[in-house]
N, C-alpha and C positions, 0 to 999 in steps of 0.2 A: 504493500498498498506506500500511497505517496502522502501524506501526511505535514498536515501544518500541527506542529503541538502547541500553541500561543495564537488564542483567538481569544476577544472578551463577548462579555454583555455586562449589561447594565441594569437594573432593579433599580424600583423605589415606592415600592406597594405591600401589603406585611406579609410574610413566608415568603419572601423572592430577597427585600436585600434594600439598600437603603444608598439614594445618594444626597448629599446634606447640603444645606443653599448656598455656603462657600465654596465647593466644588460646583454646582449647576453655573455660579457668577462665573468660573472662572474661565478666560481665553482659550483653551485647549474645548471645553465641551460646550464654548459659545461658541465653535466653528463648525463641533461633529455635528449641532441641534441643526446651525444654517444647513451645512452637504448634504444634510441626509433629508432636509425635510422637514425635521419632525416640529410637531405641532399639541396642541392639546394638553390632558390632566395628564399624572403618570400612569396611568392604564393607559390610555388611547397611546402613550409614548412607549410606553412596554412591549402594547401590540405592534407598532410601528417597527418596532429594533427587532425583535424578531422575524417577520417578516422580510425584512433587509437581509438580514444575516443569512436565511435561507434559498433567500433569491441569491445572492453572493456567492453562498457556498457554492450553488446548484448550477449557477452560468460559469464556477472557476471548474473546467471540468479535467484542468489541469492535473487535479488534486482529487484522491479517493475519499480524504476524510479530514477535517479538521476537531482538535481538544479546544474545544469551549471549557472556559476556565472558570469556575469559582470565584470566590475569594472574603475570606473570612475576617469578622469585625476584631479590630485590635478589646483586646484583653489586657484587665489589671498583672499585675505582679501575683499575684494573689487566686489567679484563675477567670474572674471576670468580666463578661464584657463591660467595655468603657469606654459607651456610649457618644459623651463627650465629643473623644478623641477618634470617630469610627466617621469618617467620611464616602467612606466608599465601601458596600456588603452588598455579595449578590452571596448568598444560600447553596449549601449542597444540594439540597431537595432541591431548590429552581432547574438547577445546571444537567443536574441527573433526570428532571424529566423533558426538559427542552434533549438529550441527546437520545431518551427516548422515543423522539416522536419522527425523527429526521433519519436516516438511515447515515449519511456522513458526517452526521457528531457523534463526534465520544465526549465521556464526561471527566473533566479534569475537578477535580475536588480542591478543598482549602481548609487549612485546616491549621488553625492558630496555635502550636506547640506550650504555649501556658495553659489552656483548656484542661479543666482536669479530668471529662474527659477522651483528651484525645488520643491515645490508644485505642477508647473501641470505639470512637469516630473513625477510624482507620479501617479496622474490620465490617465498620456497619457502611462505608461507605465503599470500600471490594468487592461487599458483596450484591449492592448496587449498582457496579460495571466500573468504577474507576479506574481509568488509567497512567495517574500522575497523580501525585498533593503539587498543588502550586501556594507558595511564598511572596511576596515583599515586606522583607524583613523592615528597610527603614521608613515601611509607612506602616508596615500591622507593629510596628516597634518593640521588637526584642530582638534578642541576638543570637543566631544558632551556633556560637561557640556554649552559653550559655548550657550549666547540668542538667538546667529544667527539661531541655529537650530531646536530651537521651532516648526519654522513655517512649517520644516520638519515634524517633530513629530507631530501636528496636522494635520495632510494629514494623514501621517501613517498611525494613530489610525482612521481615520474617515473612510479608505478606507479596515482597517481591515490588513494592509498589514505589516508582520514582519518584523522587524530588525534585519537584522545576522550581529552581533558586532569582529572582532577580538580584543582578548582581552592578554595580557601577549606580551612574545616578537615574534620576527620575525627576520628573518636570509636569507632569500628568496629574500625580498628586499628591496634596503635602503630606512632607519630610514629619518622622519624628522625632530623629537619628540616623543623621546620614552614617553615625561613625560605623554604621553595620552597613557599608558597604561593599568590603571586600568579599571573593570567592577564596578567601583563603579562613575562614570561620565557618567556613564547611565542612571542613577536611575532619571534625568527628564524627558527619553523617558517613562520610567515603571510608569510615575506622572501624565504620561498625556496620558496613554494607551493603549501604543502601547505595541507588545507580544515583546519582544527580546529575543535574540538567541549567549548566547558571545560564540563565536567562540575557542575553546583549553582554554574553564573553567579557563583563567590567567592566564595557566603558560609560563613560561619559556622560552625559544629558543637556549642559550647560557650560558657557565659555570656561574656563579656569581651577574648575573642578579639576580634582584627579579623576585619574584613569587606571581599572589596574588587569591592564589588558595582558601584562608583565605575564602578574600570578596566576590569568587565566592560561596561558599558554606553558607553564612551569607545571599548573595541576595538571594537563591534560597531559603530560610526558609522564608523570610521576605517578598516576590512578587509572588503572583499568576503568572502571565504571567510572570517569570524571569527565559530562560533554557540555558542549555551549548550543545553547542554540543565535539563531540570526536575527531572530526580531527586533524592529526599528533601526537593524544596522543600516536600513537604506534613510535614515535622518542625517544632516548633516553635521551634529555634532558627535556621529558615530561611525563617519564614512572611515574616519582613520583606523579602524577595525579590521579593514578590507586587506590593507599591507602586512597587518601577522596572519591571518589567519587563509588566504588565498594564496603567498609565497611556499605556505612551509606541507608538505604535502600528510607531513602529522599530525598536522593540527586540522586540516582540511577533513583526516576520516576521524575526530570524535567531534562533528557542529554534524546540529540535525537541524533541521524546517522547519522556523518560526516566521510568523507576519508582525504580528500585536496590533493586531485588526479591531477598531479600526481606526489606528492611532495612521497622519497619513503616511504615504511615502512617498520618498523625492529620490530620482537618483544622481547618482554622482556623474554628472555632464567631462571632469573632468578623467574617470574610467572611464564611461561608454562615449562621450564624446557627446558635442549638443546636438545637432539633429536626432539621432537615439534618445537621447536624454527626454527628447521634446514631442518625441512620438509615442513615449510612456506617458509623458502626462496625458495625454489623450484621454486615456485607457479610464473609465471614475471606477471602476471594479480595484478598489485596494486592492484584493487580497491578490487577486488574476493579474494585479501591474507587479505586487514584489518578487512571484514568483516568474512574469518574463524577466526583468532588470537580473534577478540574480542566473537565471537561465544563459543570459546578454553575456556575463561577470565569468563566467565556467562554472558554476556550481551544476555537479554532476548526476547523475538518474542517482548515485548509490547517494546523493549526501539527500536527494528527499526521499526518498526511502529508507533509507536510516533511523527514523524514530519508530518504523511498526519493530523496527531490532532494539527501540532501547521501554519502549512504553512496555505496561500489563494490557497486553489487549486481550479483547475477548474471544472466547473458544469460534475460530473456525474464520479468524479473518488473520492473516499474514504475520508474522513477531516471533521470537523467541522468548518473549514475554508471556506468554497465552496463559491463560488460569484453567482450569481444573472445570469439571463442568459444574462444581456446586457454584463456581465464582469465588470460590474466599483461601482457594491459595495455590499460589503458581506454581506449574510444574518447573 
């Protein structure tokens, strides 16, 4: 299967999720609403986003599936939901429901490690069909190297559920702790047998921010089950990653495809040429545009199919991490 492992959905109704007023006033979200023509109340907006997502995925025939990501709420040190600091929240149940509604949607769970029920939620999500667990530490407010994450790592390793963790900068969502952006903090997970995908390969999101791509490159060589996704690398602040990941065959072999949809996709004209870049911008399907740009830069079929070998896919779909018929243990 050719899979995009990094696709988002939003929600703002009970049981599905939350978007704070601060987030809805932000420039990135205002632009997305304008681009997709979103109007109406929260329920109407949710329904419109669902329709746009499914239409976008169906039109992107270059992909066989996309991982749709839940996004857990911020939790306090004692494991309780921190509503005041939660600006973006998408429940596991909502994403699991969407994943059952369309054959090309895969369920990406999100479980905050400080939750008291974190290991149990891993098991519940695996049984529901989760193919990975998604984190964004600098937004969800925790340190991946904290000992409180260890029970979750043990559960992920036991069930064979990979961890997709944001690394590097973030500009679409309010940051809580920028000091936890380095992929080095994910080493405790790797040492406990968890497959880890470092989203964005540790790249910066804003000028003058630190970039952790050198740490990413080192870790891909040191850890067999450490990967990077290319989500949002087609943004100007992250273009520098291509100089590292495309020039080294060893690093290229550890990359999986991700887009970060519905984040905008902008080709680098200095890498592919101005005329070709302009041609890509004419495609308003950002999911398909991202695939086309990466193919033009030399990303091959192995790259687009690698996620199927890393994710915990349902039985009957190609991948090395398939679950058994009960859906609760990896083969």
